[in-house]
C-alpha positions in Angstrom: 54.6 -103.8 -176.2 53.4 -102.0 -173.0 50.7 -99.4 -172.8 51.2 -96.5 -170.6 48.9 -93.9 -169.2 49.9 -90.1 -169.1 48.5 -86.7 -170.4 48.6 -84.3 -172.8 47.4 -80.6 -173.0 45.6 -79.7 -176.2 43.0 -77.1 -177.2 43.5 -75.9 -173.5 42.3 -79.0 -172.1 44.2 -81.7 -170.1 43.4 -84.9 -171.7 44.3 -88.3 -170.3 46.0 -90.7 -172.9 47.1 -94.2 -173.3 50.1 -94.6 -175.4 52.1 -97.4 -176.9 55.3 -97.2 -178.9 57.7 -94.5 -179.1 58.4 -93.8 -182.8 56.7 -93.5 -186.1 53.9 -91.8 -187.4 51.0 -91.0 -185.0 48.0 -93.1 -184.9 45.3 -91.4 -182.8 42.4 -93.7 -181.6 39.1 -92.0 -180.6 36.6 -93.7 -178.3 32.9 -93.4 -178.2 30.0 -93.6 -175.8 29.8 -95.1 -173.3 33.3 -96.2 -173.3 37.0 -95.1 -172.5 40.3 -95.3 -173.9 40.7 -98.7 -172.8 38.6 -99.8 -175.6 41.6 -99.7 -177.7 43.7 -102.0 -175.3 43.9 -104.7 -178.0 44.7 -102.3 -181.0 47.5 -100.1 -179.4 50.1 -102.8 -179.3 49.3 -104.0 -182.7 49.6 -100.4 -184.0 52.9 -100.1 -182.1 54.4 -103.3 -183.6 53.3 -102.1 -187.1 55.6 -99.1 -186.4 53.1 -96.2 -185.3 53.2 -94.1 -182.3 49.6 -95.3 -181.0 47.7 -92.9 -178.6 44.2 -93.2 -177.3 42.9 -90.2 -175.4 39.9 -89.9 -173.1 37.7 -87.5 -174.9 36.7 -84.1 -173.3 34.6 -84.6 -170.3 35.6 -88.1 -169.4 37.4 -88.9 -166.4 40.6 -88.4 -166.2 40.2 -85.6 -169.0 39.1 -82.1 -168.3 35.3 -81.0 -168.4 35.5 -77.7 -170.5 34.5 -74.8 -168.5 32.4 -73.4 -171.5 30.3 -76.7 -171.7 31.0 -77.1 -175.4 30.5 -80.7 -176.3 29.8 -80.0 -180.0 31.3 -82.1 -182.8 33.5 -79.2 -183.9 34.9 -78.7 -180.5 35.7 -82.6 -180.5 37.4 -82.2 -184.0 39.4 -79.2 -182.8 40.6 -81.3 -179.8 41.6 -84.0 -182.2 43.5 -81.8 -184.4 45.1 -80.0 -181.5 46.3 -83.5 -180.3 47.9 -83.9 -183.7 50.0 -80.8 -182.9 50.8 -81.5 -179.4 51.9 -85.0 -180.2 54.2 -83.6 -182.9 51.9 -85.5 -185.7 53.0 -85.2 -189.4 51.3 -85.7 -192.8 51.6 -89.6 -192.3 49.3 -89.5 -189.2 46.2 -91.6 -189.2 43.0 -91.4 -187.4 41.0 -94.3 -186.1 37.5 -93.6 -184.5 34.8 -95.7 -182.9 31.1 -94.3 -182.4 31.6 -90.6 -181.5 35.2 -91.1 -182.4 34.0 -92.0 -185.8 31.9 -89.0 -186.2 34.5 -86.8 -184.9 37.3 -88.3 -187.4 34.9 -87.3 -190.4 35.0 -83.7 -189.0 38.6 -83.5 -187.8 39.7 -85.0 -191.3 37.6 -82.3 -193.2 38.9 -79.4 -191.0 42.6 -80.6 -191.3 43.1 -82.4 -194.4 47.0 -82.2 -194.3 47.1 -83.7 -191.0 45.8 -87.0 -191.6 46.8 -89.4 -194.4 44.1 -92.3 -193.9 41.2 -92.7 -191.7 39.4 -95.7 -190.2 36.0 -95.3 -188.8 33.8 -97.9 -187.0 30.0 -98.2 -186.0 28.8 -94.9 -187.3 28.9 -94.4 -191.0 29.5 -90.9 -192.8 27.0 -88.1 -191.9 24.6 -88.3 -194.7 24.3 -91.8 -194.4 23.9 -91.9 -190.8 21.2 -89.2 -191.1 19.3 -91.2 -193.5 19.0 -94.2 -191.3 17.0 -92.2 -188.7 14.1 -91.9 -191.3 13.8 -95.6 -190.4 11.6 -96.8 -187.5 13.8 -99.7 -186.3 16.8 -97.3 -185.9 14.6 -94.6 -184.1 13.7 -97.5 -181.7 17.4 -98.4 -181.2 18.2 -94.7 -180.7 15.9 -94.2 -177.9 18.5 -93.1 -175.4 19.5 -90.0 -177.7 15.8 -88.6 -177.2 16.0 -89.7 -173.5 19.3 -87.7 -173.0 17.3 -84.4 -174.1 15.0 -84.6 -171.3 15.2 -84.2 -167.3 15.3 -88.1 -166.9 18.7 -88.1 -168.4 20.5 -88.6 -164.9 18.6 -91.9 -164.6 21.8 -93.2 -166.4 23.7 -92.9 -163.2 21.3 -94.8 -161.0 22.3 -98.4 -159.5 25.9 -97.9 -160.3 25.2 -96.8 -164.0 23.2 -100.1 -164.6 21.9 -98.3 -167.8 25.3 -98.5 -169.3 25.4 -102.2 -168.6 22.1 -102.6 -170.5 23.4 -100.6 -173.4 26.4 -102.7 -174.0 24.3 -105.9 -173.6 22.0 -104.7 -176.3 24.6 -103.2 -178.5 26.9 -106.2 -178.6 24.8 -109.3 -177.8 26.8 -112.2 -176.2 29.8 -110.0 -175.7 31.3 -110.4 -172.1 32.2 -106.9 -171.2 33.4 -107.7 -167.8 37.1 -106.1 -168.7 35.3 -103.1 -170.2 32.7 -102.0 -168.2 34.8 -101.2 -164.9 36.8 -98.6 -167.1 33.7 -97.2 -168.5 32.2 -96.5 -165.1 35.4 -95.2 -163.7 35.4 -92.5 -166.6 31.6 -91.6 -166.0 30.9 -92.5 -162.3 31.2 -88.9 -161.2 27.8 -87.0 -162.1 29.7 -84.3 -163.7 31.5 -86.6 -166.2 28.3 -88.4 -167.0 26.4 -85.2 -167.7 29.5 -84.2 -169.7 29.1 -87.4 -172.0 25.4 -86.8 -172.2 26.3 -83.3 -173.2 27.4 -84.8 -176.5 24.1 -85.7 -177.4 22.3 -82.5 -176.3 24.9 -80.5 -178.5 23.3 -82.5 -181.5 20.5 -80.5 -181.3 22.2 -77.1 -181.0 23.3 -74.8 -183.6 26.9 -75.1 -182.4 26.6 -78.9 -182.9 26.2 -78.7 -186.6 29.3 -80.2 -188.1 31.4 -78.7 -190.8 29.5 -79.4 -194.3 32.7 -80.0 -196.0 33.5 -83.6 -196.5 36.6 -85.4 -195.6 38.8 -86.4 -198.6 41.1 -88.9 -196.8 40.7 -92.7 -198.0 38.6 -94.4 -195.3 38.3 -97.8 -194.1 34.8 -98.1 -192.6 33.9 -101.0 -190.5 30.5 -102.2 -189.0 29.2 -105.3 -187.2 26.5 -107.2 -188.8 24.8 -107.7 -185.5 25.1 -104.1 -184.2 22.4 -103.4 -181.7 23.0 -99.6 -181.7 23.2 -98.7 -185.3 21.6 -101.5 -187.5 23.5 -102.7 -190.4 20.8 -102.1 -192.8 21.6 -98.4 -192.2 25.1 -98.7 -193.7 23.7 -98.8 -197.2 25.1 -96.1 -199.2 28.1 -95.3 -197.0 30.6 -96.4 -199.6 29.2 -94.0 -202.2 29.5 -91.3 -199.7 33.1 -91.9 -198.7 36.1 -90.5 -200.7 37.6 -92.1 -203.6 39.7 -95.3 -202.7 37.6 -95.9 -199.6 36.2 -99.4 -198.4 33.4 -100.7 -196.4 33.8 -103.9 -194.6 31.1 -105.7 -192.5 32.5 -107.8 -189.7 30.3 -111.1 -189.5 29.4 -112.1 -185.9 30.0 -108.9 -184.2 28.0 -106.2 -182.7 28.6 -102.4 -181.8 31.9 -103.0 -180.0 33.4 -105.1 -183.1 36.9 -104.2 -182.1 36.6 -105.9 -178.9 34.5 -108.8 -180.0 37.0 -109.8 -182.8 40.1 -108.0 -182.0 42.4 -110.1 -184.0 40.2 -109.7 -187.2 39.6 -106.2 -186.8 43.2 -105.3 -185.9 44.2 -106.9 -189.0 41.8 -104.9 -191.2 43.1 -101.7 -189.6 46.7 -102.3 -189.6 46.7 -103.7 -193.3 44.6 -100.4 -194.1 46.8 -97.9 -192.5 50.0 -99.4 -193.8 48.9 -99.1 -197.4 50.7 -96.2 -199.0 48.6 -93.5 -200.6 
């Protein structure tokens, strides 16, 4: 099936979207940093073939989506965008939510805030909040996460230098051996404008603001959590305990031979896991 680009207005923002499939329940796919909606180019047709209306938005601040005038890049704002997209796209109780990286973090909160909107979740590369927070007590994880602390400083604009070479480095470190030649041009297109880049960095700055504190209510939807065993952004050892934190009926799957962008590195394997999960009735 063909993927089409358009836009949707939700939560007062015009958000660019990729869509595939015209009928069936909504499957909303949320990207992370530094990435774009094109990260789901392998998954969207598979979702459509499985009977879903597959939609992947560019998150707020990523070109071509609007940069919010109030500068709110908190996780709660992202979750509100997500649930507003469900409304704007005429989603129903059979809708499913799929998130990678920041998209995963957003999915946990969106699912908690609107439990009746989402039947099942798939999250990738960032485990649920308590498990993720616990991993940051580990020296190795703190070292991997240097960029988060860099983004709190006046040096953050260095990311835009030399045609966003910093982003090339992140992808290389996070998914060792993966050829990102088809991905990085789309990522850079979404972030090349300095305003868009600072918007994306704003997500990390909001983590340390009061408004960036997520809802303390845990989501209850059965969740498939996927993680690469060679993830250079969030080490696989930090995933321990994720299954105990997730709702009843959830599952954790470690995908061997993949890094942070596991859905791009082994799309056939990851797509199969996702489609099998969301087509299971519950």
